[in-house]
C-alpha positions as CSV (number, residue, x, y, z in Angstrom):
1,M,-1.7,-38.2,82.3
2,S,-4.7,-37.6,80.1
3,T,-5.1,-38.7,76.6
4,P,-6.5,-36.4,73.9
5,A,-10.1,-36.6,73.3
6,E,-11.3,-38.2,70.1
7,P,-12.4,-35.7,67.5
8,A,-16.1,-35.4,66.9
9,P,-17.3,-37.2,63.8
10,P,-17.6,-34.8,60.8
11,A,-21.0,-33.3,59.9
12,A,-22.8,-34.7,57.0
13,A,-22.0,-31.8,54.6
14,N,-18.3,-32.0,55.3
15,E,-17.8,-35.7,55.5
16,L,-15.2,-35.8,52.6
17,H,-13.3,-32.6,53.7
18,P,-13.5,-32.0,57.3
19,P,-12.1,-28.7,58.5
20,A,-8.7,-28.8,60.1
21,P,-8.9,-28.0,63.8
22,S,-6.3,-25.3,63.6
23,A,-6.8,-23.9,60.1
24,P,-7.6,-20.2,59.9
25,P,-10.9,-19.2,58.1
26,A,-10.6,-19.1,54.3
27,A,-10.0,-15.7,52.8
28,P,-12.6,-14.4,50.3
29,M,-11.6,-14.8,46.6
30,M,-10.8,-11.6,44.8
31,D,-10.2,-10.8,41.1
32,A,-7.6,-8.2,41.8
33,P,-5.1,-7.6,44.5
34,T,-6.2,-5.2,47.2
35,A,-4.9,-1.7,47.3
36,T,-4.9,0.9,49.9
37,S,-6.3,4.3,49.2
38,D,-2.9,5.8,48.5
39,H,-0.9,2.8,47.0
40,A,-1.6,0.1,44.6
41,A,-0.9,-3.6,45.5
42,N,2.6,-3.2,44.1
43,G,3.4,-0.2,46.2
44,A,3.1,2.4,43.4
45,P,0.9,5.5,43.9
46,V,-2.6,5.1,42.6
47,S,-3.4,7.6,39.8
48,F,-6.8,7.7,38.1
49,G,-6.3,11.0,36.2
50,P,-3.7,13.5,35.3
51,P,-1.7,15.0,38.2
52,P,-3.0,18.2,39.6
53,D,-0.1,20.1,38.2
54,G,-1.3,19.3,34.6
55,G,1.7,17.1,33.7
56,P,1.6,13.8,32.0
57,H,0.3,10.6,33.6
58,A,2.7,8.3,35.4
59,N,3.0,6.1,32.3
60,G,3.8,9.1,30.0
61,Y,0.4,9.4,28.4
62,V,-0.5,13.0,27.5
63,P,-4.2,13.6,26.5
64,H,-4.9,15.6,23.4
65,A,-7.8,18.0,23.2
66,N,-8.5,17.3,19.5
67,G,-8.4,13.5,19.8
68,Y,-5.4,13.1,17.4
69,A,-2.1,11.8,18.6
70,P,0.8,14.2,17.9
71,G,2.8,13.5,14.7
72,P,6.3,14.6,13.8
73,P,7.2,18.2,14.9
74,G,5.7,20.8,12.6
75,H,3.2,18.5,10.9
76,A,-0.5,18.6,11.7
77,P,-2.4,15.3,11.9
78,E,-4.4,14.4,8.9
79,P,-8.2,14.2,9.4
80,P,-9.9,11.0,8.3
81,A,-10.2,10.6,4.6
82,G,-13.6,11.3,3.0
83,C,-15.4,9.5,0.2
84,T,-14.2,9.1,-3.3
85,A,-15.9,9.7,-6.7
86,P,-16.4,5.9,-7.3
87,Q,-17.9,5.5,-3.9
88,L,-20.3,8.4,-4.5
89,R,-21.2,7.0,-8.0
90,R,-21.8,3.5,-6.7
91,F,-24.0,4.7,-3.8
92,I,-26.1,7.0,-6.0
93,K,-26.5,4.3,-8.7
94,S,-27.7,1.8,-6.1
95,R,-30.8,3.8,-5.4
96,P,-33.6,5.4,-7.5
97,Y,-33.2,8.7,-5.6
98,V,-30.8,10.1,-3.0
99,P,-31.7,13.2,-1.0
100,M,-28.6,15.4,-0.1
101,H,-29.0,14.8,3.6
102,E,-28.8,11.0,3.0
103,L,-25.5,11.5,1.1
104,R,-24.1,13.5,4.0
105,R,-25.2,10.9,6.5
106,R,-23.9,7.8,4.5
107,F,-20.4,9.2,4.0
108,G,-20.1,11.1,7.3
109,I,-19.6,14.4,5.5
110,D,-19.3,17.1,8.1
111,G,-19.8,20.7,7.3
112,G,-21.7,23.8,8.4
113,E,-25.4,24.3,7.5
114,D,-24.4,27.0,5.0
115,D,-21.7,24.9,3.4
116,V,-22.4,25.2,-0.4
117,T,-20.2,24.5,-3.4
118,P,-20.9,26.0,-6.8
119,V,-20.8,23.5,-9.7
120,D,-20.5,24.8,-13.3
121,L,-22.4,22.7,-15.9
122,A,-23.2,23.3,-19.6
123,S,-26.7,24.4,-18.6
124,G,-25.4,27.0,-16.0
125,R,-24.2,27.1,-12.5
126,I,-25.9,25.1,-9.7
127,F,-25.1,24.8,-6.0
128,V,-24.5,21.6,-4.0
129,G,-24.9,21.6,-0.3
130,L,-21.5,19.9,0.4
131,P,-18.1,21.0,1.5
132,P,-15.7,22.0,-1.4
133,R,-13.9,18.6,-1.7
134,E,-17.1,16.5,-1.9
135,G,-18.9,19.1,-3.9
136,G,-16.1,19.0,-6.5
137,L,-16.4,15.2,-6.7
138,L,-20.1,15.4,-7.2
139,G,-19.6,18.1,-9.9
140,E,-17.4,15.7,-11.8
141,L,-20.1,13.0,-11.8
142,L,-22.7,15.6,-12.8
143,R,-20.6,16.9,-15.7
144,G,-19.8,13.3,-16.8
145,G,-23.5,12.5,-17.1
146,D,-23.3,9.6,-14.6
147,I,-26.0,11.1,-12.3
148,G,-28.8,13.6,-12.5
149,Y,-30.0,16.2,-10.0
150,E,-33.2,17.8,-8.7
151,L,-33.3,21.5,-7.9
152,S,-35.2,23.1,-5.1
153,L,-38.7,24.4,-6.2
154,D,-39.6,26.3,-3.1
155,P,-37.9,28.7,-3.2
156,R,-37.0,28.4,-6.8
157,S,-33.2,28.4,-6.8
158,P,-30.4,26.4,-8.4
159,I,-29.6,24.4,-5.2
160,V,-29.5,20.6,-5.5
161,V,-31.9,18.8,-3.1
162,G,-31.5,15.2,-4.5
163,L,-29.7,13.0,-7.0
164,Y,-30.5,10.0,-9.2
165,P,-28.7,7.7,-11.6
166,M,-28.8,8.6,-15.3
167,R,-27.7,5.3,-16.8
168,P,-29.2,2.1,-15.7
169,V,-27.0,-0.4,-13.9
170,A,-26.4,-3.5,-16.0
171,R,-27.6,-6.6,-14.0
172,A,-26.4,-10.0,-15.0
């Protein structure tokens, strides 16, 4: 009858935690459960896009081409709200001069290159290079005397190229 051999003394690096003689090698740590190519870890099919038949995703999500989620039947989604007259007034009065392109950029006013709104003033009709809604708001400020305008000189036409405050802002 033979007696089991004494285990070898642990190496210097593993003195505190020697490996168990029959322990399997440790599995690598992973952040997520593993999945096969056709099934997720929970057994459900893996889907990274819409099904080939064009139907909704497995979770019911239906992508929309225009970026807006559908509303109640028969109602179109509202586009994001634009600027208001007080916002325009405050922005123009905060600077000595505001070119029209800066006004469009600051308020995210989208429109075509040829988007022009007529504004009737006591001195005659001028044209503002903004969509009708924002052009109307600017017209109210111009008629109220809150802001002034600079017209194009080359070519000489009644198109507004820049704006400036008419009354100084009271500073305390």
